[in-house]
A tleap script that builds the chain and sets N, CA, C and O, in Angstrom:
source leaprc.protein.ff14SB
mol = sequence {
  NMET SER VAL ARG ILE ARG LEU LYS ARG MET
  GLY GLY LYS LYS LYS PRO PHE TYR ARG ILE
  VAL VAL ALA ASP SER ARG SER PRO ARG ASP
  GLY ARG PHE ILE GLU GLU ILE GLY TYR TYR
  ASN PRO THR THR GLN PRO THR THR LEU LYS
  VAL ASN THR GLU LYS ALA ASN GLU TRP ILE
  SER ARG GLY ALA LEU PRO THR ASP THR VAL
  LYS ALA LEU LEU LYS LYS SER GLN VAL GLU
  CGLY
}
set mol.1.N position { -13.398 6.244 -12.370 }
set mol.1.CA position { -13.055 5.270 -11.652 }
set mol.1.C position { -12.420 5.885 -10.304 }
set mol.1.O position { -11.994 7.039 -10.319 }
set mol.2.N position { -12.380 5.325 -9.475 }
set mol.2.CA position { -11.927 5.329 -7.952 }
set mol.2.C position { -11.075 4.324 -7.651 }
set mol.2.O position { -11.245 3.117 -7.480 }
set mol.3.N position { -9.478 5.517 -7.588 }
set mol.3.CA position { -8.345 4.583 -7.251 }
set mol.3.C position { -7.785 4.669 -6.054 }
set mol.3.O position { -7.531 5.802 -5.646 }
set mol.4.N position { -7.479 3.584 -5.260 }
set mol.4.CA position { -7.321 3.728 -3.801 }
set mol.4.C position { -6.036 2.945 -3.907 }
set mol.4.O position { -5.696 2.059 -4.691 }
set mol.5.N position { -5.283 3.652 -2.668 }
set mol.5.CA position { -3.688 2.844 -2.312 }
set mol.5.C position { -4.213 1.923 -1.169 }
set mol.5.O position { -4.858 2.351 -0.212 }
set mol.6.N position { -3.913 0.764 -1.341 }
set mol.6.CA position { -4.229 -0.171 -0.314 }
set mol.6.C position { -3.566 -1.683 -0.641 }
set mol.6.O position { -3.079 -1.868 -1.756 }
set mol.7.N position { -3.562 -2.737 0.342 }
set mol.7.CA position { -2.250 -3.596 0.095 }
set mol.7.C position { -2.969 -5.195 -0.229 }
set mol.7.O position { -3.970 -5.801 0.153 }
set mol.8.N position { -1.850 -5.448 -1.138 }
set mol.8.CA position { -1.981 -6.857 -1.192 }
set mol.8.C position { -1.425 -7.900 -1.289 }
set mol.8.O position { -0.531 -8.177 -2.088 }
set mol.9.N position { -1.976 -8.692 -0.352 }
set mol.9.CA position { -1.595 -9.825 0.428 }
set mol.9.C position { -0.587 -10.654 -0.107 }
set mol.9.O position { -0.978 -10.920 -1.243 }
set mol.10.N position { 0.489 -11.205 0.090 }
set mol.10.CA position { 1.453 -12.144 -0.455 }
set mol.10.C position { 1.878 -12.945 0.468 }
set mol.10.O position { 1.485 -12.817 1.628 }
set mol.11.N position { 2.895 -14.055 0.041 }
set mol.11.CA position { 3.458 -14.566 0.951 }
set mol.11.C position { 2.468 -16.068 1.380 }
set mol.11.O position { 1.280 -16.167 1.075 }
set mol.12.N position { 3.075 -16.906 1.966 }
set mol.12.CA position { 2.519 -18.397 2.257 }
set mol.12.C position { 1.467 -18.408 3.325 }
set mol.12.O position { 1.091 -17.307 3.727 }
set mol.13.N position { 0.874 -19.612 3.906 }
set mol.13.CA position { -0.100 -19.514 4.625 }
set mol.13.C position { 0.636 -19.518 6.039 }
set mol.13.O position { 1.718 -20.039 6.307 }
set mol.14.N position { -0.193 -18.832 6.849 }
set mol.14.CA position { 0.396 -17.931 8.193 }
set mol.14.C position { 2.021 -16.986 8.146 }
set mol.14.O position { 2.660 -16.493 9.075 }
set mol.15.N position { 2.208 -17.005 7.141 }
set mol.15.CA position { 3.682 -16.070 6.788 }
set mol.15.C position { 3.227 -14.998 5.916 }
set mol.15.O position { 3.660 -15.130 4.771 }
set mol.16.N position { 2.306 -13.728 6.143 }
set mol.16.CA position { 1.756 -13.150 5.211 }
set mol.16.C position { 2.748 -12.179 5.103 }
set mol.16.O position { 3.313 -11.963 6.175 }
set mol.17.N position { 3.232 -11.376 3.942 }
set mol.17.CA position { 3.360 -9.881 3.874 }
set mol.17.C position { 2.567 -9.354 2.532 }
set mol.17.O position { 1.832 -9.946 1.741 }
set mol.18.N position { 3.011 -8.022 2.605 }
set mol.18.CA position { 2.118 -7.252 1.862 }
set mol.18.C position { 2.679 -6.377 1.259 }
set mol.18.O position { 3.699 -5.847 1.698 }
set mol.19.N position { 1.984 -5.965 -0.159 }
set mol.19.CA position { 2.694 -4.988 -1.114 }
set mol.19.C position { 1.782 -3.723 -1.248 }
set mol.19.O position { 0.587 -3.813 -1.529 }
set mol.20.N position { 2.349 -2.684 -1.056 }
set mol.20.CA position { 1.294 -1.351 -1.035 }
set mol.20.C position { 1.665 -1.300 -2.795 }
set mol.20.O position { 2.705 -1.405 -3.446 }
set mol.21.N position { 0.124 -1.066 -3.155 }
set mol.21.CA position { -0.476 -1.097 -4.556 }
set mol.21.C position { -1.223 -0.112 -4.495 }
set mol.21.O position { -1.837 0.079 -3.445 }
set mol.22.N position { -1.416 1.000 -5.865 }
set mol.22.CA position { -2.475 1.727 -6.171 }
set mol.22.C position { -3.209 1.109 -7.506 }
set mol.22.O position { -2.649 0.902 -8.583 }
set mol.23.N position { -4.755 0.830 -7.154 }
set mol.23.CA position { -5.473 -0.320 -7.726 }
set mol.23.C position { -6.865 0.508 -7.823 }
set mol.23.O position { -7.273 1.381 -7.057 }
set mol.24.N position { -7.445 0.001 -8.934 }
set mol.24.CA position { -8.744 0.487 -8.915 }
set mol.24.C position { -9.807 0.057 -8.204 }
set mol.24.O position { -10.028 -1.153 -8.231 }
set mol.25.N position { -10.412 0.652 -7.667 }
set mol.25.CA position { -11.383 0.470 -6.416 }
set mol.25.C position { -12.598 -0.911 -6.708 }
set mol.25.O position { -13.304 -1.380 -5.816 }
set mol.26.N position { -12.600 -1.313 -7.976 }
set mol.26.CA position { -13.231 -2.319 -8.373 }
set mol.26.C position { -12.848 -3.672 -8.800 }
set mol.26.O position { -13.529 -4.593 -9.249 }
set mol.27.N position { -11.395 -3.552 -8.512 }
set mol.27.CA position { -10.514 -4.705 -8.942 }
set mol.27.C position { -10.248 -5.736 -7.802 }
set mol.27.O position { -10.052 -5.046 -6.802 }
set mol.28.N position { -10.151 -7.014 -7.476 }
set mol.28.CA position { -9.796 -7.682 -6.022 }
set mol.28.C position { -8.519 -7.378 -5.495 }
set mol.28.O position { -7.550 -6.845 -6.037 }
set mol.29.N position { -8.694 -7.841 -4.255 }
set mol.29.CA position { -7.541 -7.540 -3.422 }
set mol.29.C position { -6.415 -7.929 -4.078 }
set mol.29.O position { -5.574 -7.095 -4.413 }
set mol.30.N position { -6.268 -9.320 -4.349 }
set mol.30.CA position { -4.803 -9.379 -4.952 }
set mol.30.C position { -4.957 -9.532 -6.029 }
set mol.30.O position { -4.415 -10.559 -6.437 }
set mol.31.N position { -5.651 -8.774 -7.009 }
set mol.31.CA position { -5.692 -8.779 -8.516 }
set mol.31.C position { -5.096 -7.940 -9.307 }
set mol.31.O position { -3.880 -7.885 -9.123 }
set mol.32.N position { -5.600 -7.125 -10.294 }
set mol.32.CA position { -4.660 -6.313 -11.251 }
set mol.32.C position { -4.566 -4.956 -10.271 }
set mol.32.O position { -5.552 -4.528 -9.671 }
set mol.33.N position { -3.485 -4.455 -10.208 }
set mol.33.CA position { -2.981 -3.087 -9.886 }
set mol.33.C position { -2.496 -2.001 -10.644 }
set mol.33.O position { -1.757 -2.556 -11.458 }
set mol.34.N position { -2.465 -0.843 -10.860 }
set mol.34.CA position { -1.568 0.445 -11.579 }
set mol.34.C position { -0.482 0.063 -11.141 }
set mol.34.O position { 0.277 -0.563 -11.881 }
set mol.35.N position { -0.164 0.336 -9.894 }
set mol.35.CA position { 1.415 0.403 -9.653 }
set mol.35.C position { 1.869 0.038 -8.317 }
set mol.35.O position { 1.036 0.084 -7.411 }
set mol.36.N position { 2.986 -0.295 -8.076 }
set mol.36.CA position { 3.422 -0.901 -6.598 }
set mol.36.C position { 4.090 0.245 -6.070 }
set mol.36.O position { 4.777 0.915 -6.841 }
set mol.37.N position { 4.005 0.519 -5.057 }
set mol.37.CA position { 4.591 1.721 -4.330 }
set mol.37.C position { 5.402 1.428 -2.836 }
set mol.37.O position { 5.937 2.377 -2.263 }
set mol.38.N position { 5.449 0.132 -2.291 }
set mol.38.CA position { 6.197 -0.026 -1.474 }
set mol.38.C position { 5.494 -1.594 -0.917 }
set mol.38.O position { 4.701 -2.286 -1.557 }
set mol.39.N position { 6.087 -1.895 0.521 }
set mol.39.CA position { 5.778 -3.289 0.864 }
set mol.39.C position { 5.843 -2.914 2.220 }
set mol.39.O position { 6.258 -1.831 2.634 }
set mol.40.N position { 5.262 -4.185 3.139 }
set mol.40.CA position { 5.236 -3.854 4.625 }
set mol.40.C position { 5.230 -5.730 4.724 }
set mol.40.O position { 4.647 -6.567 4.035 }
set mol.41.N position { 6.005 -5.838 5.709 }
set mol.41.CA position { 6.081 -7.193 6.089 }
set mol.41.C position { 5.785 -6.869 7.752 }
set mol.41.O position { 6.571 -6.153 8.373 }
set mol.42.N position { 4.815 -7.349 8.282 }
set mol.42.CA position { 4.465 -7.494 10.315 }
set mol.42.C position { 4.924 -8.586 10.522 }
set mol.42.O position { 4.545 -8.874 11.657 }
set mol.43.N position { 5.623 -9.539 10.056 }
set mol.43.CA position { 6.353 -10.897 10.384 }
set mol.43.C position { 7.448 -10.747 10.972 }
set mol.43.O position { 7.693 -11.493 11.920 }
set mol.44.N position { 8.438 -9.708 10.558 }
set mol.44.CA position { 9.943 -9.721 11.274 }
set mol.44.C position { 9.789 -9.158 12.606 }
set mol.44.O position { 8.786 -9.024 13.308 }
set mol.45.N position { 11.055 -8.850 12.802 }
set mol.45.CA position { 11.124 -8.391 13.962 }
set mol.45.C position { 12.344 -7.445 14.051 }
set mol.45.O position { 13.453 -7.979 14.042 }
set mol.46.N position { 12.259 -6.079 14.136 }
set mol.46.CA position { 10.878 -5.248 13.664 }
set mol.46.C position { 10.575 -5.325 12.613 }
set mol.46.O position { 11.203 -5.845 11.691 }
set mol.47.N position { 9.068 -4.569 12.583 }
set mol.47.CA position { 8.640 -5.120 11.161 }
set mol.47.C position { 9.194 -4.225 9.862 }
set mol.47.O position { 9.915 -3.257 10.103 }
set mol.48.N position { 8.886 -4.524 8.631 }
set mol.48.CA position { 9.896 -3.839 7.898 }
set mol.48.C position { 8.708 -2.830 7.040 }
set mol.48.O position { 7.576 -3.280 6.862 }
set mol.49.N position { 9.047 -1.598 6.594 }
set mol.49.CA position { 8.042 -0.919 5.735 }
set mol.49.C position { 8.849 -0.254 5.015 }
set mol.49.O position { 9.667 0.520 5.512 }
set mol.50.N position { 8.738 -0.453 3.791 }
set mol.50.CA position { 9.627 0.674 2.754 }
set mol.50.C position { 8.351 1.080 1.470 }
set mol.50.O position { 7.803 0.277 0.715 }
set mol.51.N position { 8.153 2.454 1.546 }
set mol.51.CA position { 7.471 3.155 0.753 }
set mol.51.C position { 8.355 4.201 -0.037 }
set mol.51.O position { 9.198 4.993 0.383 }
set mol.52.N position { 7.810 3.909 -1.544 }
set mol.52.CA position { 8.288 5.048 -2.075 }
set mol.52.C position { 7.549 6.690 -2.185 }
set mol.52.O position { 6.806 7.112 -3.071 }
set mol.53.N position { 8.063 7.410 -0.938 }
set mol.53.CA position { 7.072 8.568 -0.570 }
set mol.53.C position { 6.855 9.688 -1.783 }
set mol.53.O position { 6.051 10.611 -1.656 }
set mol.54.N position { 7.565 9.520 -2.824 }
set mol.54.CA position { 7.444 10.614 -3.990 }
set mol.54.C position { 6.267 9.884 -4.719 }
set mol.54.O position { 5.245 10.491 -5.040 }
set mol.55.N position { 6.404 8.922 -4.897 }
set mol.55.CA position { 5.154 8.056 -6.044 }
set mol.55.C position { 3.849 8.126 -5.213 }
set mol.55.O position { 2.754 8.389 -5.710 }
set mol.56.N position { 4.118 7.799 -3.569 }
set mol.56.CA position { 2.560 7.939 -3.016 }
set mol.56.C position { 1.927 9.483 -2.862 }
set mol.56.O position { 0.714 9.682 -2.935 }
set mol.57.N position { 3.058 10.715 -2.606 }
set mol.57.CA position { 2.500 11.639 -2.784 }
set mol.57.C position { 2.092 12.216 -3.908 }
set mol.57.O position { 1.306 13.162 -3.954 }
set mol.58.N position { 2.636 11.642 -4.901 }
set mol.58.CA position { 2.271 11.831 -6.237 }
set mol.58.C position { 0.563 11.381 -6.673 }
set mol.58.O position { -0.276 11.933 -7.386 }
set mol.59.N position { 0.558 10.332 -5.998 }
set mol.59.CA position { -0.796 9.607 -6.424 }
set mol.59.C position { -2.052 9.914 -5.404 }
set mol.59.O position { -3.223 9.674 -5.699 }
set mol.60.N position { -1.632 10.462 -4.204 }
set mol.60.CA position { -2.399 11.280 -3.356 }
set mol.60.C position { -2.870 12.403 -3.927 }
set mol.60.O position { -4.037 12.780 -3.819 }
set mol.61.N position { -1.540 13.279 -4.877 }
set mol.61.CA position { -2.204 14.532 -4.684 }
set mol.61.C position { -3.179 14.342 -6.441 }
set mol.61.O position { -4.075 15.081 -6.851 }
set mol.62.N position { -2.633 13.217 -7.082 }
set mol.62.CA position { -3.976 12.772 -8.204 }
set mol.62.C position { -5.146 12.641 -7.839 }
set mol.62.O position { -6.077 12.778 -8.633 }
set mol.63.N position { -5.345 12.302 -6.349 }
set mol.63.CA position { -7.120 12.010 -6.080 }
set mol.63.C position { -7.042 10.653 -5.458 }
set mol.63.O position { -8.124 10.199 -5.087 }
set mol.64.N position { -5.492 9.573 -5.182 }
set mol.64.CA position { -5.996 8.446 -5.076 }
set mol.64.C position { -6.168 8.457 -3.694 }
set mol.64.O position { -5.631 9.352 -3.041 }
set mol.65.N position { -7.058 7.310 -2.969 }
set mol.65.CA position { -7.775 7.394 -1.593 }
set mol.65.C position { -6.868 6.142 -0.742 }
set mol.65.O position { -7.158 4.960 -0.926 }
set mol.66.N position { -5.876 6.504 0.091 }
set mol.66.CA position { -5.316 5.297 0.883 }
set mol.66.C position { -6.647 4.739 1.838 }
set mol.66.O position { -7.614 5.392 2.231 }
set mol.67.N position { -6.352 3.415 2.039 }
set mol.67.CA position { -7.396 2.596 3.211 }
set mol.67.C position { -7.021 3.067 4.417 }
set mol.67.O position { -6.156 3.941 4.454 }
set mol.68.N position { -7.599 2.578 5.601 }
set mol.68.CA position { -7.370 3.413 6.576 }
set mol.68.C position { -6.129 2.561 7.183 }
set mol.68.O position { -5.510 3.103 8.099 }
set mol.69.N position { -5.659 1.118 6.703 }
set mol.69.CA position { -4.397 0.688 7.284 }
set mol.69.C position { -3.374 1.502 6.611 }
set mol.69.O position { -2.487 2.096 7.225 }
set mol.70.N position { -3.531 1.517 5.230 }
set mol.70.CA position { -2.133 2.203 4.397 }
set mol.70.C position { -2.223 3.619 4.652 }
set mol.70.O position { -1.356 4.358 4.188 }
set mol.71.N position { -3.160 4.073 5.327 }
set mol.71.CA position { -3.085 5.519 5.954 }
set mol.71.C position { -2.320 5.507 7.350 }
set mol.71.O position { -1.728 6.518 7.727 }
set mol.72.N position { -2.345 4.299 8.136 }
set mol.72.CA position { -1.597 4.580 9.493 }
set mol.72.C position { -0.165 4.303 8.635 }
set mol.72.O position { 0.541 5.289 8.421 }
set mol.73.N position { 0.232 3.120 8.190 }
set mol.73.CA position { 1.429 2.888 7.429 }
set mol.73.C position { 1.881 4.087 6.651 }
set mol.73.O position { 3.109 4.170 6.631 }
set mol.74.N position { 1.261 5.034 6.008 }
set mol.74.CA position { 1.974 6.482 5.268 }
set mol.74.C position { 2.634 6.999 6.070 }
set mol.74.O position { 3.816 7.298 5.897 }
set mol.75.N position { 1.697 7.283 7.544 }
set mol.75.CA position { 1.747 8.232 8.206 }
set mol.75.C position { 3.309 7.861 9.461 }
set mol.75.O position { 3.998 8.689 10.057 }
set mol.76.N position { 3.396 6.534 9.475 }
set mol.76.CA position { 4.667 6.040 10.085 }
set mol.76.C position { 5.995 6.487 9.022 }
set mol.76.O position { 7.035 7.033 9.390 }
set mol.77.N position { 5.676 6.133 7.771 }
set mol.77.CA position { 6.720 6.634 6.899 }
set mol.77.C position { 6.684 7.945 6.928 }
set mol.77.O position { 7.793 8.252 6.492 }
set mol.78.N position { 6.027 9.069 7.202 }
set mol.78.CA position { 6.272 10.687 7.190 }
set mol.78.C position { 5.592 10.538 5.411 }
set mol.78.O position { 6.539 10.120 4.747 }
set mol.79.N position { 4.811 10.658 4.829 }
set mol.79.CA position { 4.327 10.256 3.365 }
set mol.79.C position { 2.902 11.581 3.919 }
set mol.79.O position { 2.158 11.330 4.867 }
set mol.80.N position { 2.800 12.907 3.098 }
set mol.80.CA position { 2.263 13.941 3.445 }
set mol.80.C position { 0.802 13.421 2.756 }
set mol.80.O position { 0.919 12.669 1.789 }
set mol.81.N position { -0.153 13.671 3.064 }
set mol.81.CA position { -1.188 13.774 2.543 }
set mol.81.C position { -2.774 13.262 3.411 }
set mol.81.O position { -3.857 13.380 2.838 }
savepdb mol mol.pdb
quit
């Protein structure tokens, strides 16, 4: 089982916001997930980003791989990984 840290799209049409979730790589984008570790809203000025750094570091140490987008967001929030 390969675990990924990725974005789950939420919100209405043309008003997206995203939750940062830990999910099995085989599950659909907006489907089942293991744990929610933060959220990201690119539509606000300035953009809103909140990440539980303890949980993110814990999942990365367990072997969860962040997607490219999430890796950039985690870097902004000073998560080591």
